[in-house]
N, C-alpha and C positions, 0 to 999 in steps of 0.2 A: 576191656575193663568192665567190671561189674557196675550195676547201677549204684550210685551213691545216694544214700538216704540221710537226710538231715536229722540231727539229734537235738531235741529240746532239753535244755538243762535248767532246772529250777534252782537258781543261785541262792534264793532265800533259804532253801532246805540245807544248804551247805554253810550257812552263817549261823552258828550257835553261840558265839561269844559276844554278841551285841545286845545291849539292853534296849535299844530303840526298836519300835515296831517296823516291820519290813517296809511299810508304806513310806516311812520317813527316811529311808536310806536311798542314796544314789549309787549307781552301779557303773563301773568302767571296765571295759574289756581291754586286756593288754597282751602283748607277746603272742599273737596268732601265728601259728606255724602250719603250713600246708593245709589251709582251710579258710573259710569265711565265717564270720560271726556277726549275727544281727541281734540286737536287743529288741524283743517283741514289745508291743504296746503296753503290756502290764508293768513294764519297767524292770522286772527281775528274772525274766526268762530269756536265756540266750539260746538262739538257734545256731548250732554249729554244723557246717557242711564241709567235710573233708574234701580237699582238692588234690592232695598228693598221693603217693604210693602208700596204701594202707598196710602193706607188708613191712614197710620200713619202720613202723612205729613212730613216725614223725608227726602226724596230725595232733595238734594240741592248742590250748589257749589258757591264759591265766586271767583272773578277774580281781577286782578290788571293790569293796563296799565301803561307803563313808556315810556317817551321820552328820557331817559338816563340822565336827569338832576336831 
């Protein structure tokens, strides 16, 4: 098996329909498949490390942003 390299995903860059500043949002990671996800200290970067068969197209995760309302 090849070395698995974690991928950092800037969740704030994917949130363009929210009026609140990114610092005011809380983030939740859901539905992790064939991998591990860690929210980094900045609060909006998710580090995704696949653990499954990369050829199967299975590694994925979803996320949700909330401004508390």
